[in-house]
C-alpha positions in Angstrom: -12.2 4.0 5.8 -11.1 7.4 7.0 -9.1 8.3 3.9 -5.6 8.1 5.3 -4.5 4.8 3.8 -5.3 2.3 1.1 -5.7 -1.5 1.4 -4.7 -4.4 -0.9 -7.2 -7.1 0.1 -6.0 -9.9 -2.1 -2.3 -9.6 -3.0 -2.4 -12.5 -5.4 -5.2 -11.1 -7.5 -3.9 -7.6 -7.2 -0.5 -8.7 -8.5 -2.0 -10.7 -11.4 -4.8 -8.3 -12.5 -3.8 -4.8 -11.5 0.0 -4.5 -11.5 0.5 -5.5 -15.1 -1.9 -2.8 -16.2 0.3 0.0 -14.7 3.8 -1.6 -14.3 6.1 -3.8 -16.4 5.8 -6.5 -13.8 3.3 -8.4 -11.6 5.6 -8.7 -8.6 3.9 -7.6 -5.3 7.3 -7.4 -3.5 8.6 -5.0 -6.2 5.4 -2.9 -5.8 5.9 -2.7 -2.0 9.6 -1.6 -2.6 8.4 1.1 -4.9 5.9 2.3 -2.3 8.6 2.3 0.3 10.9 4.4 -1.9 8.1 7.0 -2.1 7.6 7.1 1.7 4.6 4.8 2.0 4.7 2.5 5.1 2.8 -0.6 5.9 0.3 -0.1 8.7 0.9 -2.8 11.4 -2.1 -4.1 13.3 -1.5 -3.3 17.0 -3.4 -6.4 18.3 -1.0 -8.7 16.5 2.0 -6.6 17.1 3.2 -7.1 13.6 4.8 -10.4 14.5 1.9 -12.7 13.6 0.7 -13.1 10.0 -2.9 -11.8 9.8 -5.7 -14.3 9.0 -6.9 -12.1 6.1 -4.9 -11.2 3.1 -5.2 -7.6 3.8 -2.2 -5.2 3.6 -2.7 -1.5 4.4 -0.3 1.3 3.4 -0.2 5.0 4.4 1.7 8.2 3.7 1.3 11.5 5.4 0.6 13.3 2.1 -1.9 10.6 0.8 -5.2 11.9 2.2 -8.6 11.6 0.6 -9.8 14.9 -0.6 -6.4 16.6 -0.4 -5.1 16.1 -3.9 -2.9 19.1 -3.6 -0.6 17.1 -1.1 0.2 14.5 -3.8 2.9 16.7 -5.2 4.8 16.2 -1.9 5.1 12.5 -2.4 8.6 12.1 -3.9 11.4 9.5 -4.1 
């Protein structure tokens, strides 16, 4: 919403339809590991303290250099 993160709203559908278009796999866990290697972190919902599985299938990731409208920062996202 504010351009500081991205959401995966339906992990099953994302893994089945999107991942194979850009990667050699359709494994969501492998995609998350890749994100972590590049410094992306999962945003934890404060209300749930990160200990309870959310009701919605919505996972949010952020990186300090991944900001909407600041494409020049993308070069700083490295392994």
